[in-house]
C-alpha positions, 0 to 999 in steps of 0.5 A: 525518519523520512519516507520514500515512495516511488512507483513503476510499471510491472506488466498490468500493475503499478507497483508503489514501493514504500520505505521508511516509516509511515506515520502521522508526519509522513503519511501525506507523502503516501496519500498524495502518491496513491491519489495521483496514481488513481487519478491518472487511472492506475487502478491495479496497484500493488503497494510494496511495504517490505521497506517499511519498518513502522506503520501507524493508524494514520498510514492504515487510514491512507491505505484504506482510503486508497482501497475505497477509491480504487474499488470505486473505479473497479480496480484492486489494491494489493499489499506486500508485507514481509515483516511480522511487526507491520503485518501485526497491525493489520491483524489487530485491526482485522484489515487482513480480511479487507486487504489482499496481502502477499509475502512477496512482490512476485506473489502479488504480480501472479495475482 
């Protein structure tokens, strides 16, 4: 399955919309998009994963790497997840304690 990654500005935030499956074959697309945004000094990023049906450990690694890079610039990376099967991956790995996760984009935009 293909992965679609787009971004847009919403106020002070850059929203990265991801749809498809984030796995070992597609994670590079997300990694490159996030790296490009961070390099362009977008340091308040919301990654909208509501369109993601599957996320594996490679995808988690991409998000953790981006979080570390953004924090190095004093920024924040928030996630929007509304599917239990994707959220479960974050719970199992205890990454719910590392990431700020919201159930809807409006919640993330509210801060």
